[in-house]
C-alpha positions as CSV (number, residue, x, y, z in Angstrom):
1,M,106.0,130.6,89.7
2,L,104.1,127.3,90.0
3,L,100.4,127.4,89.5
4,I,98.4,124.5,91.0
5,P,94.9,123.7,89.9
6,C,92.7,123.3,93.0
7,P,89.7,121.2,92.0
8,Y,87.6,123.4,94.3
9,C,89.0,126.9,93.9
10,G,90.6,126.9,90.5
11,L,94.2,127.8,89.5
12,R,96.2,129.2,92.4
13,D,99.8,130.1,93.3
14,E,101.8,127.4,95.0
15,S,102.3,129.5,98.1
16,E,98.7,128.7,99.1
17,F,99.5,124.9,99.2
18,S,101.3,122.3,101.2
19,N,102.8,119.2,99.6
20,R,101.9,116.0,101.5
21,G,104.1,113.7,99.5
22,E,103.8,110.8,97.1
23,V,100.6,108.9,96.7
24,V,101.1,105.4,98.2
25,V,98.7,102.5,98.6
26,R,98.0,101.7,102.3
27,P,98.4,98.0,103.0
28,D,95.6,95.8,104.4
29,P,95.8,96.2,108.2
30,D,94.7,92.6,108.7
31,A,97.1,91.0,106.2
32,A,100.2,93.2,106.0
33,S,103.5,92.0,107.3
34,D,105.8,94.2,109.3
35,A,108.0,94.6,106.3
36,Q,105.1,95.9,104.3
37,W,104.2,98.4,107.0
38,V,107.8,99.6,107.1
39,Q,107.8,100.1,103.3
40,Y,104.5,102.0,103.5
41,L,105.5,104.3,106.4
42,Y,109.2,105.1,105.7
43,F,110.1,104.5,102.0
44,R,109.1,106.5,98.9
45,N,110.1,106.0,95.3
46,N,111.5,109.5,94.8
47,V,111.1,109.3,91.1
48,R,112.7,111.5,88.4
49,G,109.7,112.4,86.3
50,W,105.9,112.3,86.7
51,Q,104.6,111.5,90.2
52,S,101.2,111.6,91.8
53,E,101.3,113.7,95.0
54,Y,98.9,114.7,97.7
55,W,98.5,118.5,98.1
56,V,96.5,120.5,100.6
57,H,95.1,124.0,99.8
58,T,96.3,125.3,103.2
59,H,95.5,129.0,102.6
60,G,92.3,128.3,100.8
61,C,89.6,125.7,101.0
62,Q,91.7,123.3,103.2
63,Q,90.9,120.3,100.9
64,L,93.3,117.4,100.2
65,F,93.6,116.3,96.5
66,V,95.9,114.6,94.1
67,V,98.1,116.4,91.6
68,R,100.5,114.8,89.0
69,R,103.7,116.8,89.0
70,H,107.0,116.4,87.1
71,T,109.7,116.4,89.7
72,L,112.4,117.9,87.5
73,T,110.5,120.5,85.6
74,Q,107.8,121.2,88.2
75,Q,105.2,121.0,85.4
76,I,101.7,120.2,86.6
77,E,99.6,117.9,84.5
78,R,96.2,119.4,84.1
79,P,93.2,117.1,84.8
80,A,91.1,116.3,81.7
């Protein structure tokens, strides 16, 4: 069982959440090339190891927040 620390509701079971994918930096709309937009919209790093991800507390407070998760062990890094 994976427990995710919601910054608003505390530690909860993963069944209450939806993963929204890897955190990526949005390019500048006024300066980005088509290739940069394609990279932003369609490609992800898919790392083996620690990755920052967006999660939504779907069956709770409905808030979007960032969690660092190890993609192999599913370990969640607790915020300091």
